[in-house]
C-alpha positions in Angstrom: -6.8 -1.6 11.9 -4.1 -4.2 11.4 -2.9 -6.7 14.1 0.3 -7.9 15.6 0.6 -11.1 17.7 3.3 -10.8 20.3 4.6 -13.3 22.9 4.2 -11.9 26.4 8.0 -11.3 26.7 8.1 -9.5 23.4 5.3 -7.2 24.5 6.9 -6.6 27.9 10.1 -5.5 26.1 8.1 -3.2 23.8 6.2 -1.8 26.7 9.4 -1.2 28.7 11.6 0.2 25.9 8.8 2.0 24.0 9.8 0.5 20.7 10.8 -2.8 19.2 12.2 -4.4 16.1 9.7 -7.2 16.7 10.1 -10.9 17.1 13.1 -12.9 15.8 11.3 -13.5 12.5 10.7 -9.8 12.1 14.3 -9.0 12.7 15.4 -11.7 10.3 13.1 -10.5 7.5 13.9 -6.8 8.1 10.3 -5.7 8.8 7.5 -6.1 11.4 4.9 -8.6 10.2 1.2 -7.7 10.7 -2.1 -9.4 9.7 -5.5 -8.0 8.7 -8.6 -9.1 10.6 -9.3 -11.7 7.9 -5.7 -13.1 8.1 -5.4 -13.2 11.9 -6.8 -16.7 12.7 -4.6 -18.3 10.0 -1.5 -16.4 11.2 -2.2 -17.5 14.8 -2.6 -21.2 13.7 0.3 -21.2 11.4 2.9 -19.3 13.4 1.8 -19.6 17.0 0.2 -23.0 17.2 -0.1 -24.2 20.8 1.4 -21.0 22.3 -0.6 -19.7 25.2 1.3 -16.7 26.4 0.3 -14.3 23.6 -1.2 -10.8 23.3 -2.9 -9.3 20.3 -2.2 -5.6 19.5 -4.3 -3.5 17.2 -2.6 -0.7 15.2 -4.2 2.0 13.0 -2.9 1.9 9.4 -2.8 5.6 8.5 -0.3 6.8 11.1 2.2 4.1 9.9 2.5 5.5 6.4 4.8 5.7 4.5 6.7 2.9 6.4 3.9 0.4 5.9 3.9 -1.6 2.7 1.4 -4.2 1.5 3.3 -7.1 0.1 2.3 -10.5 -1.3 3.0 -13.6 0.8 4.0 -16.9 -0.8 0.3 -17.6 -1.4 -0.2 -14.2 -3.1 -2.3 -12.5 -0.3 -1.2 -9.0 0.6 0.1 -8.7 4.1 1.0 -5.4 5.9 4.8 -5.0 6.7 6.2 -2.2 8.8 9.7 -1.0 7.7 10.5 0.8 10.9 10.5 -0.1 14.6 7.1 -0.7 16.2 6.4 1.9 18.8 4.3 1.4 21.9 2.5 4.6 20.9 1.4 2.9 17.7 -0.8 0.4 19.6 -4.4 1.3 19.8 -5.1 -1.6 22.2 -3.7 -4.8 23.5 -5.6 -7.9 24.8 -4.6 -11.4 25.7 -4.9 -14.0 23.0 -5.7 -17.2 24.8 -6.0 -20.8 23.6 -9.5 -22.3 23.5 -10.3 -25.8 24.6 -9.8 -27.0 21.0 -6.3 -25.6 21.0 -7.1 -22.8 18.6 -6.6 -19.2 19.7 -9.7 -17.3 20.7 -9.8 -14.2 18.4 -11.7 -11.4 20.1 -14.4 -9.4 18.5 -12.3 -7.0 16.4 -15.2 -4.6 15.7 -15.8 -3.9 19.3 
């Protein structure tokens, strides 16, 4: 599984329309950004710090091929990038991604 953090309004649009080009950063970059389980906490802290109206979506990797590419970030880690619209039917599950008392997002148990 790979993971996409969405603002509530972005998810509502995806849910309503059935597909999305993603967040403004996704549209600007020309692909939909995802994170692995290991990358998720850093992605949340770096790109969504202090935001409390978020959802976390899980997506299976295999059905996305060949539109999914693993590409290096500025730090060299490989991140999954989707070169097509994200479809509502791609999402295995969606859960809230709340902020904890320390201001960090509470990442759910991703193995459950």
